C-alpha positions in Angstrom: 12.9 -11.1 1.7 11.0 -7.9 1.1 9.6 -9.2 -2.2 8.2 -12.6 -0.1 6.6 -10.2 2.4 5.0 -8.3 0.0 3.8 -11.2 -2.6 2.4 -12.8 0.3 0.5 -10.0 1.7 -1.1 -9.3 -1.7 -2.3 -13.0 -1.9 -4.0 -12.7 1.3 -5.1 -8.9 0.8 -6.9 -10.5 -2.7 -8.9 -12.5 -0.1 -9.9 -9.7 2.3 -12.5 -7.2 1.8 -10.9 -4.0 1.2 -13.5 -2.2 0.2 -13.5 1.8 1.5 -14.4 5.2 0.4 -10.9 6.4 0.7 -7.6 4.4 0.2 -7.8 1.2 1.4 -4.6 0.4 3.5 -3.7 -3.3 4.9 -2.1 -3.3 7.9 0.0 -6.4 8.4 1.2 -7.0 12.3 4.3 -9.7 12.4 4.0 -10.7 15.9 1.9 -13.2 17.4 0.1 -10.8 19.7 -2.7 -8.6 19.0 -1.6 -5.0 19.5 -2.0 -1.2 19.0 0.8 0.9 17.5 1.2 3.8 15.2 1.3 3.0 11.1 3.2 5.4 9.0 2.1 5.5 5.5 3.2 7.2 2.5 -0.2 7.2 1.0 -1.2 7.8 -2.6 -3.7 10.6 -2.5 -5.3 12.1 -6.3 -4.3 15.4 -6.7 -2.8 18.0 -4.1 -1.6 16.4 -0.7 -5.2 17.2 1.5 -5.2 19.4 4.4 -6.0 16.4 7.0 -7.4 12.7 7.1 -9.8 10.4 8.6 -8.9 7.0 9.1 -11.6 4.4 9.9 -11.4 1.4 11.7 -12.7 -2.3 10.2 -15.7 -1.9 12.8 -16.5 1.8 11.3 -14.8 3.9 14.3 -12.7 6.6 13.4 -8.9 6.3 15.1 -6.6 9.2 15.9 -4.5 10.0 12.7 -2.8 12.8 11.1 -0.4 14.0 8.5 3.3 14.0 9.3 6.0 14.8 6.8 3.9 13.6 3.8 2.9 10.5 5.3 -0.2 9.4 7.4 0.3 8.5 10.7 -2.6 6.8 12.4 -3.2 4.2 15.5 -4.1 1.0 14.6 -5.2 -2.5 15.9 -4.3 -5.8 14.1 -4.8 -9.2 15.4 -2.1 -11.6 16.1 0.2 -12.3 13.1 -2.3 -11.0 10.9 -4.1 -8.2 8.8 -6.8 -5.3 9.6 -8.0 -3.0 6.5 -8.1 0.3 7.3 -10.3 3.4 5.1 -8.1 6.6 4.8 -10.2 9.5 3.6 -9.3 13.0 3.1 -10.5 15.8 5.5 -11.0 19.5 5.4 -9.4 20.0 9.3 -7.5 17.8 11.3 -9.9 16.1 14.1 -10.1 17.7 17.5 -10.3 16.3 20.9 -6.4 15.1 21.1 -5.3 13.3 24.7 -1.8 14.4 23.9 0.2 17.5 24.6 3.5 18.7 23.6 5.6 21.8 24.1 9.2 22.5 23.7 9.9 21.4 27.0 7.6 18.8 27.5 5.6 15.7 26.0 2.4 13.8 27.9 0.1 11.0 26.7 -1.9 8.9 29.0 1.1 6.9 30.4 3.7 9.1 30.6 5.1 13.1 31.1 8.5 13.7 29.6 10.1 16.6 30.4 13.5 18.0 28.6 15.6 20.5 29.8 17.4 23.5 28.5 20.7 21.3 27.5 17.9 19.3 25.3 18.4 16.2 27.9 15.2 14.2 29.0 15.0 15.8 32.4 12.1 13.1 33.9 9.8 10.4 32.7 6.8 10.5 35.1 5.1 7.1 34.6 1.6 7.6 35.6 0.7 3.8 36.2 3.8 3.3 38.5 2.9 6.6 40.2 6.6 7.4 40.1 9.6 9.2 38.2 11.8 6.4 36.3 14.8 8.9 36.1 16.9 10.1 39.0 18.9 12.4 37.2 18.6 13.3 33.5 19.0 10.8 30.9 22.4 11.9 28.9 24.5 11.0 25.9 28.1 10.7 27.4 31.5 10.6 25.1 34.1 8.3 26.9 37.6 8.2 26.0 38.3 4.7 24.7 41.9 3.7 23.7 42.5 -0.1 24.5 46.2 -1.6 25.1 45.5 -4.1 22.3 42.9 -5.4 20.1 41.0 -2.2 19.7 38.2 -3.4 17.4 37.0 -6.0 20.1 38.6 -4.7 23.6 37.2 -2.3 25.8 39.7 -1.5 29.0 38.6 -1.4 32.2 40.5 1.8 32.8 38.7 3.6 30.4 35.1 2.3 31.6 35.7 3.5 34.8 37.0 6.8 34.0 34.3 9.9 34.2 33.1 10.7 30.9 35.1 13.1 28.8 32.4 15.1 27.7 28.5 15.2 27.8 26.5 15.8 24.2 25.1 19.2 25.4 23.8 22.7 24.3 23.1 25.0 22.9 20.1 23.0 21.9 17.9 23.7 19.3 14.5 22.4 20.2 11.4 22.3 17.8 8.2 20.4 17.9 8.0 18.2 14.4 5.1 16.2 15.4 1.8 17.6 16.8 -1.4 15.4 16.4 -3.8 12.9 17.8 -1.5 9.8 17.0 1.6 11.1 18.2 3.4 14.0 19.4 7.5 14.6 19.0 10.1 17.0 19.7 13.6 17.2 17.9 16.7 18.2 19.7 19.6 19.1 17.7 23.2 19.4 18.9 26.7 19.2 18.4 29.7 18.0 20.5 33.5 17.5 19.5 32.9 17.6 16.1 29.9 15.5 15.8 26.1 16.3 15.1 23.3 14.6 16.9 19.6 15.1 16.2 17.2 12.8 18.6 13.3 12.9 18.2 11.6 12.3 21.4 8.2 10.6 20.7 4.9 9.8 22.7 1.8 8.0 21.0 -1.6 7.7 21.9 -3.4 4.2 22.9 -1.2 1.4 23.8 1.6 2.5 21.5 1.9 5.2 23.8 3.2 2.7 26.9 6.6 3.0 25.6 8.7 6.5 25.3 10.6 6.2 21.8 14.0 8.0 21.0 14.7 8.8 17.2 18.7 9.2 16.5 20.1 10.8 13.7 24.0 11.3 14.4 27.0 11.9 11.8 30.0 11.3 13.9 33.2 12.3 13.7 34.6 11.6 17.4 37.8 9.9 17.2 39.4 7.8 20.6 35.5 7.3 21.8 32.4 5.6 22.4 29.1 7.3 22.7 26.6 5.8 25.1 23.1 6.6 26.3 22.6 6.7 30.1 19.8 6.2 31.9 20.1 6.7 35.6 16.8 5.4 36.9 14.8 5.3 40.4 14.8 2.0 40.5 17.9 0.4 42.2 19.1 -3.3 41.8 22.7 -5.1 42.3 21.1 -7.6 39.1 20.3 -6.8 36.2 18.1 -8.8 33.3 19.9 -8.7 29.6 17.3 -10.5 26.7 18.9 -13.1 25.0 16.2 -13.4 22.7 15.8 -17.2 23.8 16.1 -16.8 27.3 17.2 -14.0 29.3 20.2 -13.8 31.9 20.8 -11.8 35.2 24.3 -10.0 35.6 25.5 -7.8 38.3 27.2 -4.3 38.2 30.5 -3.9 36.4 33.6 -4.9 37.7 37.3 -5.3 36.2 36.5 -8.9 34.4 32.8 -8.2 33.4 31.4 -5.0 32.4 30.6 -4.4 28.5 28.1 -7.4 28.0 25.6 -8.3 24.9 22.2 -8.7 24.9 19.7 -8.5 22.2 16.6 -6.3 22.3 16.1 -5.2 25.9 17.6 -4.5 29.1 15.9 -4.5 32.3 16.5 -2.9 35.9 13.8 -3.8 38.3 13.7 -2.3 41.9 14.9 -4.5 44.6 11.5 -4.2 46.3 10.2 -5.8 43.0 7.5 -3.2 43.1 8.5 -1.3 39.8 11.3 -1.0 37.3 12.4 0.2 33.7 13.1 -1.6 30.6 15.5 0.0 27.8 14.3 -1.0 24.4 16.8 -1.1 21.6 16.3 -2.1 17.9 20.1 -2.3 16.8 22.6 -1.7 19.9 23.6 -5.1 21.5 26.3 -3.6 23.8 25.5 -2.4 27.1 27.0 -1.9 31.2 25.7 -1.0 34.2 28.0 1.3 36.4 26.2 1.3 39.6 23.0 -0.1 40.7 20.6 2.3 39.3 22.3 3.1 36.4 21.9 1.4 32.9 24.0 2.5 29.8 23.6 1.4 26.0 26.5 1.4 23.9 25.6 3.6 20.9 28.5 4.2 18.5 32.6 3.3 19.0 35.7 4.6 17.3 38.4 3.4 19.6 42.0 4.6 20.0 44.7 2.3 18.6 47.7 3.4 20.2 49.7 2.9 16.7 48.5 -0.4 15.7 45.9 -1.8 13.6 45.6 1.8 12.7 42.4 1.2 9.9 40.1 0.0 13.0 40.8 3.9 14.4 38.0 4.8 11.7 35.4 2.3 12.6 31.8 3.8 13.0 32.8 7.5 11.3 29.9 8.7 9.3 26.1 8.4 9.1 23.9 6.6 12.1 20.0 6.2 12.2 18.5 4.2 14.9 16.0 4.1 17.6 16.0 3.1 21.1 13.3 3.5 24.1 12.0 3.2 27.9 9.2 1.7 29.1 8.2 1.5 32.8 6.3 -1.3 34.5 4.5 -2.3 37.9 6.2 -5.5 39.3 9.2 -7.1 37.4 9.3 -7.2 33.6 7.3 -10.2 33.3 4.4 -8.9 34.8 4.5 -5.7 32.8 5.6 -7.4 29.7 7.5 -4.8 28.6 9.9 -7.1 26.9 6.7 -7.1 24.0 7.3 -3.3 24.0 11.0 -4.2 22.8 9.7 -6.7 20.2 7.0 -4.1 18.8 9.7 -1.4 18.4 11.7 -3.9 16.6 8.9 -5.2 14.2 6.4 -2.3 13.6 3.0 -2.5 12.0 3.4 -2.4 8.4 1.1 -0.8 5.9 0.3 -1.7 2.6 -2.0 0.5 -0.2 -4.1 -2.2 -1.5 -6.9 -2.4 -4.7 -10.8 -2.5 -3.6 -12.8 -5.3 -3.3 -15.1 -7.8 -1.8 -13.4 -10.7 0.1 -14.4 -13.8 1.9 -11.7 -13.0 4.8 -13.4 -9.8 5.8 -11.7 -7.0 7.0 -9.5 -8.7 9.9 -7.7 -12.0 9.5 -5.2 -13.7 11.4 -2.9 -16.6 10.5 -2.3 -17.9 13.9 -2.7 -17.4 18.0 -1.1 -18.6 20.8 -3.4 -19.2 23.9 -1.0 -17.8 26.1 1.2 -14.5 25.6 4.3 -15.5 27.3 5.1 -17.7 24.5 6.5 -16.0 21.4 6.2 -17.3 17.8 10.0 -17.1 16.5 9.4 -18.6 12.8 6.4 -19.5 10.7 7.1 -20.8 7.5 6.6 -23.6 4.6 8.7 -26.6 5.4 11.7 -27.1 3.1 10.6 -30.8 2.2 6.8 -31.2 2.3 3.8 -29.3 2.1 3.7 -28.8 6.1 3.8 -25.2 7.7 6.7 -24.9 10.5 6.2 -23.0 13.7 8.7 -22.2 15.9 8.2 -20.8 19.5 9.8 -20.0 22.6 8.7 -19.6 26.3 9.1 -16.3 27.6 9.4 -16.0 31.7 12.0 -18.6 32.4 9.0 -20.9 34.0 6.9 -24.0 32.8 4.2 -23.7 30.6 1.9 -26.3 29.9 -1.5 -26.5 28.1 -0.2 -24.0 25.4 -2.6 -24.1 22.5 -1.3 -22.5 18.9 -4.6 -22.3 16.5 -4.2 -21.3 12.8 -7.0 -19.6 10.5 -7.8 -23.1 9.5 -8.0 -26.5 11.9 -4.7 -28.7 12.1 -5.1 -32.0 11.0 -1.8 -33.4 11.9 1.5 -32.2 14.0 5.1 -33.4 14.4 7.5 -32.3 16.5 10.7 -31.3 14.6 14.6 -29.8 15.1 15.9 -26.6 14.0 16.9 -28.5 10.9 13.2 -30.0 10.7 14.5 -33.3 11.5 12.0 -35.1 13.1 11.6 -35.3 17.0 8.7 -36.8 18.1 4.8 -36.6 17.8 2.7 -33.6 19.1 -0.6 -33.5 20.2 -3.7 -31.9 18.3 -7.1 -31.7 20.2 -10.1 -29.8 18.4 -7.9 -28.5 15.5 -5.5 -26.7 17.6 -1.6 -27.7 18.6 -1.6 -28.4 22.6 1.5 -28.4 23.9 4.1 -27.7 27.2 7.5 -25.6 27.3 10.0 -25.7 30.5 11.7 -22.6 31.2 12.8 -20.6 28.2 12.7 -24.0 26.0 12.3 -23.3 22.0 10.2 -25.8 20.1 9.4 -26.3 16.9 6.5 -27.9 15.1 5.4 -29.1 11.6 1.8 -29.2 11.1 -0.4 -30.3 8.6 -3.6 -27.6 7.7 -7.0 -28.3 6.9 -8.8 -26.7 3.8 -8.9 -23.1 3.4 -11.6 -20.8 4.5 -11.7 -18.8 0.8 -9.8 -19.6 -2.4 -8.1 -16.5 -3.9 -7.4 -16.3 -7.7 -3.9 -17.3 -8.6 -1.8 -15.3 -10.9 -2.0 -16.9 -14.1 0.8 -16.2 -16.1 2.2 -17.0 -19.8 5.8 -17.6 -21.1 6.8 -15.4 -24.4 8.2 -16.9 -27.1 11.9 -15.4 -27.7 14.8 -16.0 -30.6 17.7 -16.2 -28.4 21.0 -14.7 -29.7 23.6 -15.1 -27.0 25.0 -17.8 -25.2 25.2 -16.1 -21.6 26.1 -19.0 -19.5 29.1 -21.9 -19.6 29.7 -24.9 -17.8 32.1 -25.5 -15.1 35.6 -25.7 -17.0 34.7 -24.7 -20.2 35.6 -21.9 -22.1 32.2 -20.0 -22.8 31.9 -19.4 -26.6 30.5 -15.7 -26.0 29.8 -15.3 -22.3 27.5 -12.6 -20.6 29.4 -9.9 -20.8 32.1 -8.7 -23.3 35.2 -9.9 -21.3 34.0 -13.5 -21.8 32.7 -13.8 -18.4 29.1 -16.1 -18.1 26.3 -17.2 -15.5 27.1 -20.4 -14.0 24.7 -22.9 -16.2 24.8 -25.6 -13.4 22.9 -22.8 -10.9 20.4 -21.5 -14.1 16.9 -23.3 -13.5 14.5 -24.2 -16.5 11.7 -22.3 -14.7 11.9 -19.6 -12.2 8.8 -18.1 -10.0 8.8 -14.8 -9.3 5.5 -13.6 -7.2 3.5 -16.1 -8.8 4.5 -15.4 -12.2 6.7 -18.2 -13.9 9.5 -17.5 -16.1 10.4 -20.5 -18.7 14.3 -20.2 -19.1 16.3 -21.5 -22.3 18.8 -24.5 -21.5 21.9 -23.3 -20.3 25.3 -24.9 -21.1 28.4 -23.8 -22.9 27.8 -22.5 -26.7 23.8 -22.6 -26.7 21.8 -19.5 -26.8 19.7 -18.7 -23.9 19.5 -14.9 -24.0 18.2 -11.9 -26.1 20.4 -9.0 -26.6 18.2 -5.9 -26.5 18.5 -4.1 -30.4 15.1 -2.5 -30.3 13.5 -5.8 -31.5 9.6 -6.0 -31.4 8.3 -9.1 -29.7 4.5 -10.5 -30.2 2.6 -11.0 -26.9 0.2 -13.9 -26.5 -3.4 -13.3 -26.9 -5.4 -13.7 -24.1 -6.6 -11.5 -21.0 -3.5 -10.4 -19.7 -2.4 -6.8 -17.7 1.2 -7.0 -16.9 4.6 -8.1 -18.9 7.6 -9.1 -16.6 11.1 -8.9 -17.9 13.7 -11.2 -16.7 16.9 -8.8 -17.4 20.4 -7.5 -16.9 22.8 -5.5 -17.8 26.3 -6.5 -18.7 28.2 -3.5 -18.3 26.8 -1.0 -15.1 23.3 0.2 -14.6 21.8 0.7 -17.8 18.6 3.4 -18.3 16.6 1.9 -20.9 12.6 2.5 -22.2 10.6 0.0 -23.3 7.5 0.2 -25.7 4.1 -1.9 -24.6 2.0 -1.3 -27.4 2.2 2.6 -27.9 3.1 3.3 -24.1 6.7 4.3 -23.5 8.1 2.5 -20.1 11.4 3.9 -18.4 13.3 1.2 -16.2 16.9 1.2 -14.8 18.3 -2.5 -15.8 20.8 -2.9 -13.3 24.2 -4.9 -13.6 24.2 -8.5 -13.5 27.2 -8.5 -10.8 28.5 -6.6 -7.9 26.7 -5.6 -4.9 22.9 -4.6 -5.0 23.3 -2.7 -1.5 26.2 -1.3 0.4 26.7 0.9 3.6 29.0 3.6 4.1 32.5 2.6 2.6 35.7 4.0 3.8 38.2 5.5 1.1 42.0 4.7 1.7 45.2 5.5 0.9 48.1 3.4 1.1 51.5 4.4 3.0 54.4 2.8 3.7 55.0 1.7 7.6 58.0 0.7 9.2 58.3 -2.9 9.9 60.2 -3.6 13.4 63.5 -5.5 13.2 63.9 -8.9 14.0 65.2 -9.9 17.7 69.1 -10.0 17.3 69.0 -8.9 13.5 71.7 -6.6 12.7 71.5 -2.9 11.9 70.9 -2.0 8.8 68.4 0.0 6.5 65.1 0.1 7.9 62.4 -2.4 6.3 58.7 -0.8 5.1 55.8 -2.5 4.0 53.0 -1.0 1.8 49.8 -0.8 4.3 46.8 -0.3 1.8 44.8 0.9 4.6 47.2 3.4 5.7 45.0 6.5 5.7 41.2 6.8 5.5 40.6 10.2 3.6 37.0 10.0 3.2 33.7 8.2 3.2 32.1 7.0 -0.1 28.1 7.0 0.6 26.2 3.6 0.8 23.4 2.7 -2.2 20.4 0.6 -2.3 19.5 -0.8 -6.0 15.6 -1.0 -6.2 15.2 -3.7 -8.7 13.6 -6.8 -7.5 16.2 -9.9 -7.7 14.3 -12.9 -9.1 17.4 -15.4 -9.2 20.9 -15.1 -7.5 24.0 -17.1 -8.0 27.1 -17.2 -5.3 29.8 -16.8 -8.4 30.2 -16.7 -12.2 32.5 -17.9 -14.5 35.6 -16.4 -15.7 36.5 -16.5 -19.7 38.8 -19.4 -18.9 35.8 -21.5 -17.4 36.8 -21.1 -13.8 34.7 -20.4 -11.2 35.1 -16.8 -9.7 33.7 -16.9 -6.4 32.1 -14.4 -4.1 31.6 -12.4 -7.9 27.8 -12.6 -7.6 25.4 -13.1 -10.4 22.0 -11.6 -10.3 18.9 -11.6 -12.8 16.2 -8.9 -11.8 12.2 -9.0 -12.9 10.9 -5.8 -14.3 6.9 -5.7 -14.1 5.6 -3.4 -16.9 1.8 -2.5 -17.2 -0.2 -3.7 -20.6 -2.1 -1.0 -21.6 -5.9 -2.7 -23.2 -5.6 -3.5 -26.7 -1.5 -3.5 -26.7 -0.3 -6.6 -28.6 3.7 -6.0 -28.6 6.6 -5.3 -26.5 9.2 -3.4 -28.0 12.7 -3.7 -26.4 15.5 -0.7 -25.6 18.1 -0.4 -28.6 21.2 -0.8 -26.0 23.0 -4.1 -26.7 24.4 -4.2 -23.1 21.0 -5.4 -22.0 20.5 -9.3 -21.9 16.9 -10.7 -21.4 16.8 -14.4 -20.5 13.1 -14.7 -20.3 9.9 -12.7 -20.6 6.1 -13.6 -19.5 2.9 -12.0 -19.7 0.4 -12.3 -16.7 -2.9 -11.4 -15.6 -2.5 -9.7 -11.9 -5.9 -9.0 -10.3 -6.1 -7.6 -6.8 -2.8 -5.6 -5.7 -1.5 -4.6 -2.6 1.8 -2.6 -2.6 3.8 -1.5 0.5 3.6 2.2 1.5 6.5 2.3 3.6 10.1 0.9 3.3 10.5 -2.9 3.9 14.1 -2.4 4.0 16.8 0.3 4.6 16.4 2.7 1.6 19.2 5.0 2.5 17.2 8.2 1.8 19.0 9.6 4.9 17.8 12.2 7.2 20.5 14.6 8.0 21.7 15.8 11.5 22.7 19.1 9.8 20.0 21.8 10.3 
């Protein structure tokens, strides 16, 4: 999915005006509201890292910007579901006149004044818009004993829930300022409690991004028979809170023995019973919470339950490293009036930055794919239709109230539209007026439409590619229920021929694959061969390959230029979070009722004792093809033994006419194409978790 986003952004950016004095940074907004938020970008500056930066808006104005941890932070505006181009230039000194303030015990922006006490807790959040303190007492992290009677992985017991906390995460706290600039300020709080380490980073931003307080968490958790909660004692009081379910919201009361730990998606809100104000807890991945009284919300962060001697393996769940973010946003009136639900969506879907090559473009400095006339309607999905050339747009009403006269506009006029269901089956007609889709919604109603779009406002150059002729020498695939003649790997396992296409597209580059069937060569074993490249105007060569035996370091030569790459294994996992390491042990089997006494029986429990954690990993090569299984040497399907082919792009120097393969017979190449790639746009921030971890140890 990251590859799809990068490829699509590169296509759009190629039609935009990315001319800049410094680095051209294209900012993408995945939400259907125009917004202002902080962008974090690892910009590639020539030479040494500059002393400071200036960031220029598309209209020529300068925005708050700073350097932090080797990244450029700046406050960016981007249109609904669209793009904006920024000019990032080096500067001799940081900008002056920041509206943000920070000390080790306080942070302040135009919206909030946040106080931090000597324990490292957030002691107060004064909301200047509401003109009220949002916290009744400090927001704290509490550890509660959690030892359910049965089903420990699933159940929480009311007895544990209603008991006072076993401990609070507390001092001595190490507090330091980690960001201090015109775009964002941040204070880091490091603490240890009950064998676990906690690092919280409290952040306030400039501009509209400053309408929420963010708390980043890095936790190395080693506390058993317990769970960790973030506790928000609020000045707002109400016997009922509102919980987001993404499509809809539900109101629930204060905890009771039959209903306490409850689910939600990206936010939970407590509006004062007067309706005058309230606060919304924002979360990026924590979906369980409870409400112990009329003014407190508690967000469940980590859980390692006791097991009472059964299901012992569940007693070590969640041990290890955790990184996540949550936040708080105040509002005048209720959450609908304050639209703090959008603050949660913004927390979950940050602005994404790409560094683009510089060129003129008919699409200008800003470009919006679509817009919705009412901000209380949210776009859930925008995609190409599965079986037509239409675009699919799925929307939902946010307030739980009927909405009429809602207009959905695309960058080009809509020529026709129809309503479909979630499976893209026809439901009925839809209304198009003046090139816009016009519709209505009942309360919390999701609706999906298939639309046909008119002519494009600008035509961008497509990637031009051409396959390279290969001499295949290995039958790497086999048909179902046939013995492979050789196979992809040395043990005879093979790619499933029924799933290999004859043509494969990757980022606009097309690969031609040899016919895949038992006994027919369709792969090249890398033995240092030199392959002629087609004549023509090509600046990149793409290699479709995988290793038959673990990840392999390899060196290609494009002309005279050596290019190193890691050719990844054709199977296994390409990503894996931390994995527990187990040692088996013998455990007794309870005697059957009425059975005579005898020698005690035992069984081997493979998850008898956790002995450590195997760190997670992410492999970085881009997946060009995937299969759910492979074939064994006997010709049988081996389900859930995944197969992959990866795409490796190599730049072609001017004048290069050959590609020399690595001399490594574990590497199999199924196709090679050359391509002319014009404008480029590469992400300058992670599009998915890289597992390049922050450390909770200072």
